[in-house]
PDB file of all heavy atoms in Angstrom:
ATOM      1  N   MET A   1       0.458  -2.006  42.450  1.00  0.00           N
ATOM      2  CA  MET A   1       1.374  -0.936  42.114  1.00  0.00           C
ATOM      3  C   MET A   1       2.776  -1.459  41.939  1.00  0.00           C
ATOM      4  O   MET A   1       3.485  -1.038  41.022  1.00  0.00           O
ATOM      5  CB  MET A   1       1.293   0.134  43.195  1.00  0.00           C
ATOM      6  CG  MET A   1       2.120   1.334  42.931  1.00  0.00           C
ATOM      7  SD  MET A   1       1.390   2.259  41.613  1.00  0.00           S
ATOM      8  CE  MET A   1       2.301   3.702  41.686  1.00  0.00           C
ATOM      9  N   ARG A   2       3.165  -2.381  42.769  1.00  0.00           N
ATOM     10  CA  ARG A   2       4.512  -2.943  42.699  1.00  0.00           C
ATOM     11  C   ARG A   2       4.701  -3.717  41.393  1.00  0.00           C
ATOM     12  O   ARG A   2       5.757  -3.680  40.771  1.00  0.00           O
ATOM     13  CB  ARG A   2       4.742  -3.852  43.899  1.00  0.00           C
ATOM     14  CG  ARG A   2       6.165  -4.381  43.952  1.00  0.00           C
ATOM     15  CD  ARG A   2       6.400  -5.110  45.238  1.00  0.00           C
ATOM     16  NE  ARG A   2       7.793  -5.536  45.272  1.00  0.00           N
ATOM     17  CZ  ARG A   2       8.273  -6.378  46.119  1.00  0.00           C
ATOM     18  NH1 ARG A   2       7.495  -6.892  47.030  1.00  0.00           N
ATOM     19  NH2 ARG A   2       9.546  -6.726  46.057  1.00  0.00           N
ATOM     20  N   LYS A   3       3.660  -4.458  40.950  1.00  0.00           N
ATOM     21  CA  LYS A   3       3.736  -5.208  39.703  1.00  0.00           C
ATOM     22  C   LYS A   3       3.933  -4.280  38.518  1.00  0.00           C
ATOM     23  O   LYS A   3       4.703  -4.571  37.579  1.00  0.00           O
ATOM     24  CB  LYS A   3       2.513  -6.075  39.496  1.00  0.00           C
ATOM     25  CG  LYS A   3       2.457  -7.280  40.398  1.00  0.00           C
ATOM     26  CD  LYS A   3       1.215  -8.092  40.106  1.00  0.00           C
ATOM     27  CE  LYS A   3       1.126  -9.267  41.056  1.00  0.00           C
ATOM     28  NZ  LYS A   3      -0.066 -10.109  40.772  1.00  0.00           N
ATOM     29  N   ILE A   4       3.211  -3.127  38.533  1.00  0.00           N
ATOM     30  CA  ILE A   4       3.351  -2.173  37.449  1.00  0.00           C
ATOM     31  C   ILE A   4       4.782  -1.632  37.388  1.00  0.00           C
ATOM     32  O   ILE A   4       5.379  -1.536  36.323  1.00  0.00           O
ATOM     33  CB  ILE A   4       2.319  -1.043  37.595  1.00  0.00           C
ATOM     34  CG1 ILE A   4       0.892  -1.583  37.408  1.00  0.00           C
ATOM     35  CG2 ILE A   4       2.605   0.108  36.627  1.00  0.00           C
ATOM     36  CD1 ILE A   4      -0.170  -0.592  37.699  1.00  0.00           C
ATOM     37  N   PHE A   5       5.322  -1.309  38.559  1.00  0.00           N
ATOM     38  CA  PHE A   5       6.703  -0.817  38.605  1.00  0.00           C
ATOM     39  C   PHE A   5       7.690  -1.854  38.061  1.00  0.00           C
ATOM     40  O   PHE A   5       8.585  -1.495  37.288  1.00  0.00           O
ATOM     41  CB  PHE A   5       7.073  -0.422  40.051  1.00  0.00           C
ATOM     42  CG  PHE A   5       8.500   0.007  40.160  1.00  0.00           C
ATOM     43  CD1 PHE A   5       8.873   1.286  39.733  1.00  0.00           C
ATOM     44  CD2 PHE A   5       9.456  -0.810  40.726  1.00  0.00           C
ATOM     45  CE1 PHE A   5      10.191   1.713  39.833  1.00  0.00           C
ATOM     46  CE2 PHE A   5      10.773  -0.382  40.824  1.00  0.00           C
ATOM     47  CZ  PHE A   5      11.148   0.869  40.370  1.00  0.00           C
ATOM     48  N   ILE A   6       7.499  -3.105  38.415  1.00  0.00           N
ATOM     49  CA  ILE A   6       8.404  -4.149  37.954  1.00  0.00           C
ATOM     50  C   ILE A   6       8.283  -4.326  36.432  1.00  0.00           C
ATOM     51  O   ILE A   6       9.277  -4.449  35.740  1.00  0.00           O
ATOM     52  CB  ILE A   6       8.090  -5.478  38.680  1.00  0.00           C
ATOM     53  CG1 ILE A   6       8.495  -5.358  40.142  1.00  0.00           C
ATOM     54  CG2 ILE A   6       8.806  -6.642  38.018  1.00  0.00           C
ATOM     55  CD1 ILE A   6       8.059  -6.499  41.015  1.00  0.00           C
ATOM     56  N   LEU A   7       7.081  -4.252  35.897  1.00  0.00           N
ATOM     57  CA  LEU A   7       6.865  -4.357  34.459  1.00  0.00           C
ATOM     58  C   LEU A   7       7.500  -3.185  33.703  1.00  0.00           C
ATOM     59  O   LEU A   7       8.145  -3.387  32.699  1.00  0.00           O
ATOM     60  CB  LEU A   7       5.379  -4.454  34.125  1.00  0.00           C
ATOM     61  CG  LEU A   7       4.711  -5.772  34.509  1.00  0.00           C
ATOM     62  CD1 LEU A   7       3.194  -5.664  34.260  1.00  0.00           C
ATOM     63  CD2 LEU A   7       5.312  -6.908  33.700  1.00  0.00           C
ATOM     64  N   VAL A   8       7.335  -1.980  34.250  1.00  0.00           N
ATOM     65  CA  VAL A   8       7.946  -0.809  33.632  1.00  0.00           C
ATOM     66  C   VAL A   8       9.462  -0.896  33.692  1.00  0.00           C
ATOM     67  O   VAL A   8      10.136  -0.597  32.682  1.00  0.00           O
ATOM     68  CB  VAL A   8       7.449   0.501  34.295  1.00  0.00           C
ATOM     69  CG1 VAL A   8       8.236   1.714  33.833  1.00  0.00           C
ATOM     70  CG2 VAL A   8       5.945   0.675  34.006  1.00  0.00           C
ATOM     71  N   ALA A   9       9.996  -1.332  34.790  1.00  0.00           N
ATOM     72  CA  ALA A   9      11.446  -1.461  34.890  1.00  0.00           C
ATOM     73  C   ALA A   9      11.964  -2.520  33.942  1.00  0.00           C
ATOM     74  O   ALA A   9      13.016  -2.292  33.314  1.00  0.00           O
ATOM     75  CB  ALA A   9      11.830  -1.846  36.345  1.00  0.00           C
ATOM     76  N   ALA A  10      11.273  -3.633  33.793  1.00  0.00           N
ATOM     77  CA  ALA A  10      11.696  -4.691  32.857  1.00  0.00           C
ATOM     78  C   ALA A  10      11.639  -4.186  31.431  1.00  0.00           C
ATOM     79  O   ALA A  10      12.525  -4.429  30.621  1.00  0.00           O
ATOM     80  CB  ALA A  10      10.821  -5.912  33.054  1.00  0.00           C
ATOM     81  N   ALA A  11      10.573  -3.452  31.098  1.00  0.00           N
ATOM     82  CA  ALA A  11      10.441  -2.894  29.753  1.00  0.00           C
ATOM     83  C   ALA A  11      11.565  -1.907  29.449  1.00  0.00           C
ATOM     84  O   ALA A  11      12.152  -1.878  28.375  1.00  0.00           O
ATOM     85  CB  ALA A  11       9.076  -2.263  29.568  1.00  0.00           C
ATOM     86  N   ALA A  12      11.894  -1.078  30.443  1.00  0.00           N
ATOM     87  CA  ALA A  12      12.969  -0.091  30.270  1.00  0.00           C
ATOM     88  C   ALA A  12      14.325  -0.828  30.067  1.00  0.00           C
ATOM     89  O   ALA A  12      15.112  -0.399  29.229  1.00  0.00           O
ATOM     90  CB  ALA A  12      13.033   0.832  31.455  1.00  0.00           C
ATOM     91  N   ALA A  13      14.536  -1.854  30.834  1.00  0.00           N
ATOM     92  CA  ALA A  13      15.780  -2.630  30.694  1.00  0.00           C
ATOM     93  C   ALA A  13      15.898  -3.263  29.320  1.00  0.00           C
ATOM     94  O   ALA A  13      16.942  -3.240  28.701  1.00  0.00           O
ATOM     95  CB  ALA A  13      15.858  -3.691  31.791  1.00  0.00           C
ATOM     96  N   LEU A  14      14.786  -3.832  28.844  1.00  0.00           N
ATOM     97  CA  LEU A  14      14.822  -4.466  27.517  1.00  0.00           C
ATOM     98  C   LEU A  14      15.025  -3.404  26.429  1.00  0.00           C
ATOM     99  O   LEU A  14      15.746  -3.648  25.469  1.00  0.00           O
ATOM    100  CB  LEU A  14      13.540  -5.233  27.280  1.00  0.00           C
ATOM    101  CG  LEU A  14      13.382  -6.547  28.104  1.00  0.00           C
ATOM    102  CD1 LEU A  14      11.975  -7.087  27.894  1.00  0.00           C
ATOM    103  CD2 LEU A  14      14.425  -7.516  27.741  1.00  0.00           C
ATOM    104  N   THR A  15      14.380  -2.255  26.572  1.00  0.00           N
ATOM    105  CA  THR A  15      14.529  -1.215  25.572  1.00  0.00           C
ATOM    106  C   THR A  15      15.943  -0.700  25.569  1.00  0.00           C
ATOM    107  O   THR A  15      16.534  -0.514  24.484  1.00  0.00           O
ATOM    108  CB  THR A  15      13.550  -0.051  25.893  1.00  0.00           C
ATOM    109  OG1 THR A  15      12.219  -0.556  25.869  1.00  0.00           O
ATOM    110  CG2 THR A  15      13.690   1.067  24.897  1.00  0.00           C
ATOM    111  N   THR A  16      16.518  -0.506  26.721  1.00  0.00           N
ATOM    112  CA  THR A  16      17.906  -0.002  26.821  1.00  0.00           C
ATOM    113  C   THR A  16      18.878  -1.039  26.278  1.00  0.00           C
ATOM    114  O   THR A  16      19.850  -0.700  25.625  1.00  0.00           O
ATOM    115  CB  THR A  16      18.242   0.364  28.260  1.00  0.00           C
ATOM    116  OG1 THR A  16      17.312   1.318  28.738  1.00  0.00           O
ATOM    117  CG2 THR A  16      19.628   0.918  28.386  1.00  0.00           C
ATOM    118  N   ALA A  17      18.610  -2.314  26.543  1.00  0.00           N
ATOM    119  CA  ALA A  17      19.478  -3.372  26.059  1.00  0.00           C
ATOM    120  C   ALA A  17      19.480  -3.443  24.548  1.00  0.00           C
ATOM    121  O   ALA A  17      20.453  -3.858  23.921  1.00  0.00           O
ATOM    122  CB  ALA A  17      19.119  -4.693  26.681  1.00  0.00           C
ATOM    123  N   ALA A  18      18.371  -3.062  23.940  1.00  0.00           N
ATOM    124  CA  ALA A  18      18.243  -3.147  22.471  1.00  0.00           C
ATOM    125  C   ALA A  18      18.973  -2.005  21.794  1.00  0.00           C
ATOM    126  O   ALA A  18      19.222  -2.086  20.615  1.00  0.00           O
ATOM    127  CB  ALA A  18      16.768  -3.117  22.084  1.00  0.00           C
ATOM    128  N   CYS A  19      19.323  -0.990  22.544  1.00  0.00           N
ATOM    129  CA  CYS A  19      20.021   0.177  21.933  1.00  0.00           C
ATOM    130  C   CYS A  19      21.494   0.105  22.132  1.00  0.00           C
ATOM    131  O   CYS A  19      21.955  -0.233  23.238  1.00  0.00           O
ATOM    132  CB  CYS A  19      19.493   1.486  22.588  1.00  0.00           C
ATOM    133  SG  CYS A  19      17.754   1.738  22.311  1.00  0.00           S
ATOM    134  N   ASN A  20      22.266   0.370  21.148  1.00  0.00           N
ATOM    135  CA  ASN A  20      23.738   0.313  21.235  1.00  0.00           C
ATOM    136  C   ASN A  20      24.329   1.678  21.451  1.00  0.00           C
ATOM    137  O   ASN A  20      25.502   1.786  21.850  1.00  0.00           O
ATOM    138  CB  ASN A  20      24.339  -0.354  20.037  1.00  0.00           C
ATOM    139  CG  ASN A  20      24.004  -1.789  19.944  1.00  0.00           C
ATOM    140  OD1 ASN A  20      23.888  -2.454  20.947  1.00  0.00           O
ATOM    141  ND2 ASN A  20      23.819  -2.327  18.741  1.00  0.00           N
ATOM    142  N   THR A  21      23.595   2.735  21.164  1.00  0.00           N
ATOM    143  CA  THR A  21      24.154   4.092  21.265  1.00  0.00           C
ATOM    144  C   THR A  21      23.144   5.015  21.984  1.00  0.00           C
ATOM    145  O   THR A  21      21.969   4.682  22.125  1.00  0.00           O
ATOM    146  CB  THR A  21      24.466   4.648  19.889  1.00  0.00           C
ATOM    147  OG1 THR A  21      23.224   4.815  19.200  1.00  0.00           O
ATOM    148  CG2 THR A  21      25.399   3.799  19.108  1.00  0.00           C
ATOM    149  N   VAL A  22      23.643   6.133  22.387  1.00  0.00           N
ATOM    150  CA  VAL A  22      22.749   7.164  23.007  1.00  0.00           C
ATOM    151  C   VAL A  22      21.734   7.622  22.020  1.00  0.00           C
ATOM    152  O   VAL A  22      20.574   7.839  22.376  1.00  0.00           O
ATOM    153  CB  VAL A  22      23.600   8.296  23.578  1.00  0.00           C
ATOM    154  CG1 VAL A  22      22.701   9.424  24.054  1.00  0.00           C
ATOM    155  CG2 VAL A  22      24.517   7.822  24.671  1.00  0.00           C
ATOM    156  N   SER A  23      22.124   7.803  20.772  1.00  0.00           N
ATOM    157  CA  SER A  23      21.144   8.257  19.779  1.00  0.00           C
ATOM    158  C   SER A  23      20.062   7.182  19.543  1.00  0.00           C
ATOM    159  O   SER A  23      18.939   7.522  19.233  1.00  0.00           O
ATOM    160  CB  SER A  23      21.848   8.602  18.448  1.00  0.00           C
ATOM    161  OG  SER A  23      22.449   7.442  17.874  1.00  0.00           O
ATOM    162  N   GLY A  24      20.424   5.935  19.684  1.00  0.00           N
ATOM    163  CA  GLY A  24      19.463   4.836  19.562  1.00  0.00           C
ATOM    164  C   GLY A  24      18.426   4.922  20.677  1.00  0.00           C
ATOM    165  O   GLY A  24      17.221   4.715  20.442  1.00  0.00           O
ATOM    166  N   VAL A  25      18.841   5.271  21.865  1.00  0.00           N
ATOM    167  CA  VAL A  25      17.910   5.439  22.976  1.00  0.00           C
ATOM    168  C   VAL A  25      16.976   6.586  22.683  1.00  0.00           C
ATOM    169  O   VAL A  25      15.782   6.501  22.958  1.00  0.00           O
ATOM    170  CB  VAL A  25      18.700   5.695  24.303  1.00  0.00           C
ATOM    171  CG1 VAL A  25      17.740   6.046  25.424  1.00  0.00           C
ATOM    172  CG2 VAL A  25      19.511   4.452  24.696  1.00  0.00           C
ATOM    173  N   GLY A  26      17.516   7.653  22.139  1.00  0.00           N
ATOM    174  CA  GLY A  26      16.672   8.826  21.801  1.00  0.00           C
ATOM    175  C   GLY A  26      15.622   8.487  20.784  1.00  0.00           C
ATOM    176  O   GLY A  26      14.470   8.886  20.867  1.00  0.00           O
ATOM    177  N   ARG A  27      16.018   7.723  19.746  1.00  0.00           N
ATOM    178  CA  ARG A  27      15.068   7.322  18.724  1.00  0.00           C
ATOM    179  C   ARG A  27      13.975   6.429  19.312  1.00  0.00           C
ATOM    180  O   ARG A  27      12.811   6.540  18.977  1.00  0.00           O
ATOM    181  CB  ARG A  27      15.791   6.605  17.592  1.00  0.00           C
ATOM    182  CG  ARG A  27      16.534   7.520  16.675  1.00  0.00           C
ATOM    183  CD  ARG A  27      16.994   6.814  15.406  1.00  0.00           C
ATOM    184  NE  ARG A  27      17.797   5.630  15.662  1.00  0.00           N
ATOM    185  CZ  ARG A  27      19.116   5.629  15.744  1.00  0.00           C
ATOM    186  NH1 ARG A  27      19.790   6.725  15.582  1.00  0.00           N
ATOM    187  NH2 ARG A  27      19.768   4.498  15.987  1.00  0.00           N
ATOM    188  N   ASP A  28      14.375   5.483  20.186  1.00  0.00           N
ATOM    189  CA  ASP A  28      13.377   4.600  20.803  1.00  0.00           C
ATOM    190  C   ASP A  28      12.454   5.396  21.683  1.00  0.00           C
ATOM    191  O   ASP A  28      11.203   5.140  21.713  1.00  0.00           O
ATOM    192  CB  ASP A  28      14.074   3.513  21.633  1.00  0.00           C
ATOM    193  CG  ASP A  28      14.758   2.469  20.780  1.00  0.00           C
ATOM    194  OD1 ASP A  28      14.490   2.441  19.573  1.00  0.00           O
ATOM    195  OD2 ASP A  28      15.557   1.683  21.335  1.00  0.00           O
ATOM    196  N   ALA A  29      12.929   6.359  22.459  1.00  0.00           N
ATOM    197  CA  ALA A  29      12.095   7.152  23.316  1.00  0.00           C
ATOM    198  C   ALA A  29      11.129   8.013  22.477  1.00  0.00           C
ATOM    199  O   ALA A  29       9.960   8.168  22.801  1.00  0.00           O
ATOM    200  CB  ALA A  29      12.935   8.042  24.238  1.00  0.00           C
ATOM    201  N   SER A  30      11.654   8.491  21.376  1.00  0.00           N
ATOM    202  CA  SER A  30      10.793   9.297  20.495  1.00  0.00           C
ATOM    203  C   SER A  30       9.664   8.434  19.897  1.00  0.00           C
ATOM    204  O   SER A  30       8.515   8.868  19.793  1.00  0.00           O
ATOM    205  CB  SER A  30      11.635   9.909  19.371  1.00  0.00           C
ATOM    206  OG  SER A  30      10.842  10.633  18.465  1.00  0.00           O
ATOM    207  N   ALA A  31      10.028   7.228  19.455  1.00  0.00           N
ATOM    208  CA  ALA A  31       9.036   6.319  18.872  1.00  0.00           C
ATOM    209  C   ALA A  31       7.971   5.958  19.924  1.00  0.00           C
ATOM    210  O   ALA A  31       6.770   5.918  19.605  1.00  0.00           O
ATOM    211  CB  ALA A  31       9.689   5.076  18.381  1.00  0.00           C
ATOM    212  N   ALA A  32       8.401   5.737  21.152  1.00  0.00           N
ATOM    213  CA  ALA A  32       7.425   5.416  22.212  1.00  0.00           C
ATOM    214  C   ALA A  32       6.524   6.616  22.482  1.00  0.00           C
ATOM    215  O   ALA A  32       5.300   6.436  22.681  1.00  0.00           O
ATOM    216  CB  ALA A  32       8.180   5.030  23.517  1.00  0.00           C
ATOM    217  N   GLY A  33       7.076   7.801  22.507  1.00  0.00           N
ATOM    218  CA  GLY A  33       6.248   9.017  22.709  1.00  0.00           C
ATOM    219  C   GLY A  33       5.248   9.198  21.573  1.00  0.00           C
ATOM    220  O   GLY A  33       4.087   9.554  21.823  1.00  0.00           O
ATOM    221  N   ASN A  34       5.678   8.949  20.353  1.00  0.00           N
ATOM    222  CA  ASN A  34       4.750   9.032  19.210  1.00  0.00           C
ATOM    223  C   ASN A  34       3.633   8.011  19.327  1.00  0.00           C
ATOM    224  O   ASN A  34       2.480   8.328  18.972  1.00  0.00           O
ATOM    225  CB  ASN A  34       5.498   8.891  17.898  1.00  0.00           C
ATOM    226  CG  ASN A  34       6.373  10.045  17.576  1.00  0.00           C
ATOM    227  OD1 ASN A  34       6.164  11.157  18.060  1.00  0.00           O
ATOM    228  ND2 ASN A  34       7.395   9.843  16.796  1.00  0.00           N
ATOM    229  N   ALA A  35       3.934   6.805  19.769  1.00  0.00           N
ATOM    230  CA  ALA A  35       2.943   5.755  19.947  1.00  0.00           C
ATOM    231  C   ALA A  35       1.887   6.177  20.993  1.00  0.00           C
ATOM    232  O   ALA A  35       0.684   5.990  20.807  1.00  0.00           O
ATOM    233  CB  ALA A  35       3.580   4.453  20.328  1.00  0.00           C
ATOM    234  N   VAL A  36       2.359   6.742  22.085  1.00  0.00           N
ATOM    235  CA  VAL A  36       1.475   7.191  23.157  1.00  0.00           C
ATOM    236  C   VAL A  36       0.579   8.310  22.667  1.00  0.00           C
ATOM    237  O   VAL A  36      -0.626   8.366  22.902  1.00  0.00           O
ATOM    238  CB  VAL A  36       2.266   7.630  24.428  1.00  0.00           C
ATOM    239  CG1 VAL A  36       1.378   8.290  25.433  1.00  0.00           C
ATOM    240  CG2 VAL A  36       2.941   6.382  25.043  1.00  0.00           C
ATOM    241  N   THR A  37       1.209   9.271  21.948  1.00  0.00           N
ATOM    242  CA  THR A  37       0.439  10.384  21.363  1.00  0.00           C
ATOM    243  C   THR A  37      -0.635   9.883  20.428  1.00  0.00           C
ATOM    244  O   THR A  37      -1.778  10.346  20.461  1.00  0.00           O
ATOM    245  CB  THR A  37       1.373  11.353  20.666  1.00  0.00           C
ATOM    246  OG1 THR A  37       2.346  11.831  21.581  1.00  0.00           O
ATOM    247  CG2 THR A  37       0.623  12.531  20.056  1.00  0.00           C
ATOM    248  N   GLY A  38      -0.269   8.953  19.551  1.00  0.00           N
ATOM    249  CA  GLY A  38      -1.255   8.413  18.602  1.00  0.00           C
ATOM    250  C   GLY A  38      -2.407   7.697  19.311  1.00  0.00           C
ATOM    251  O   GLY A  38      -3.558   7.856  18.946  1.00  0.00           O
ATOM    252  N   ALA A  39      -2.082   6.962  20.358  1.00  0.00           N
ATOM    253  CA  ALA A  39      -3.088   6.230  21.127  1.00  0.00           C
ATOM    254  C   ALA A  39      -4.022   7.258  21.821  1.00  0.00           C
ATOM    255  O   ALA A  39      -5.243   7.066  21.871  1.00  0.00           O
ATOM    256  CB  ALA A  39      -2.476   5.324  22.135  1.00  0.00           C
ATOM    257  N   ALA A  40      -3.457   8.338  22.319  1.00  0.00           N
ATOM    258  CA  ALA A  40      -4.268   9.351  23.004  1.00  0.00           C
ATOM    259  C   ALA A  40      -5.178  10.038  21.992  1.00  0.00           C
ATOM    260  O   ALA A  40      -6.352  10.304  22.305  1.00  0.00           O
ATOM    261  CB  ALA A  40      -3.362  10.400  23.704  1.00  0.00           C
ATOM    262  N   GLU A  41      -4.665  10.339  20.821  1.00  0.00           N
ATOM    263  CA  GLU A  41      -5.507  10.961  19.794  1.00  0.00           C
ATOM    264  C   GLU A  41      -6.660  10.037  19.368  1.00  0.00           C
ATOM    265  O   GLU A  41      -7.792  10.451  19.193  1.00  0.00           O
ATOM    266  CB  GLU A  41      -4.644  11.333  18.597  1.00  0.00           C
ATOM    267  CG  GLU A  41      -3.717  12.490  18.828  1.00  0.00           C
ATOM    268  CD  GLU A  41      -4.449  13.813  19.062  1.00  0.00           C
ATOM    269  OE1 GLU A  41      -5.518  14.017  18.459  1.00  0.00           O
ATOM    270  OE2 GLU A  41      -3.947  14.623  19.813  1.00  0.00           O
ATOM    271  N   ASP A  42      -6.340   8.728  19.214  1.00  0.00           N
ATOM    272  CA  ASP A  42      -7.387   7.770  18.842  1.00  0.00           C
ATOM    273  C   ASP A  42      -8.441   7.675  19.939  1.00  0.00           C
ATOM    274  O   ASP A  42      -9.630   7.550  19.628  1.00  0.00           O
ATOM    275  CB  ASP A  42      -6.774   6.383  18.591  1.00  0.00           C
ATOM    276  CG  ASP A  42      -5.961   6.327  17.339  1.00  0.00           C
ATOM    277  OD1 ASP A  42      -6.119   7.240  16.484  1.00  0.00           O
ATOM    278  OD2 ASP A  42      -5.160   5.389  17.170  1.00  0.00           O
ATOM    279  N   ALA A  43      -8.012   7.700  21.216  1.00  0.00           N
ATOM    280  CA  ALA A  43      -8.965   7.597  22.315  1.00  0.00           C
ATOM    281  C   ALA A  43      -9.851   8.838  22.408  1.00  0.00           C
ATOM    282  O   ALA A  43     -11.040   8.762  22.797  1.00  0.00           O
ATOM    283  CB  ALA A  43      -8.241   7.375  23.631  1.00  0.00           C
ATOM    284  N   LYS A  44      -9.269   9.968  22.037  1.00  0.00           N
ATOM    285  CA  LYS A  44     -10.013  11.219  22.119  1.00  0.00           C
ATOM    286  C   LYS A  44     -11.140  11.282  21.050  1.00  0.00           C
ATOM    287  O   LYS A  44     -12.188  11.851  21.280  1.00  0.00           O
ATOM    288  CB  LYS A  44      -9.053  12.396  21.906  1.00  0.00           C
ATOM    289  CG  LYS A  44      -9.707  13.765  22.125  1.00  0.00           C
ATOM    290  CD  LYS A  44      -8.684  14.879  22.223  1.00  0.00           C
ATOM    291  CE  LYS A  44      -8.020  15.145  20.887  1.00  0.00           C
ATOM    292  NZ  LYS A  44      -7.179  16.357  20.914  1.00  0.00           N
ATOM    293  N   ASN A  45     -10.878  10.667  19.927  1.00  0.00           N
ATOM    294  CA  ASN A  45     -11.841  10.712  18.809  1.00  0.00           C
ATOM    295  C   ASN A  45     -12.799   9.577  18.922  1.00  0.00           C
ATOM    296  O   ASN A  45     -13.425   8.951  19.287  1.00  0.00           O
ATOM    297  CB  ASN A  45     -11.149  10.617  17.454  1.00  0.00           C
ATOM    298  CG  ASN A  45     -10.283  11.847  17.200  1.00  0.00           C
ATOM    299  OD1 ASN A  45     -10.606  12.928  17.669  1.00  0.00           O
ATOM    300  ND2 ASN A  45      -9.213  11.666  16.524  1.00  0.00           N
TER     301      ASN A  45
END
């Protein structure tokens, strides 16, 4: 569980570092949400 938390924290830090503005963070979060939704839809079918 601790390793998963560390990996998620590292991914969040890298994602945040890649964004220069608040709107950039919103676009990245939206893209991540769309990817998860797409993967869930694929798994369902």
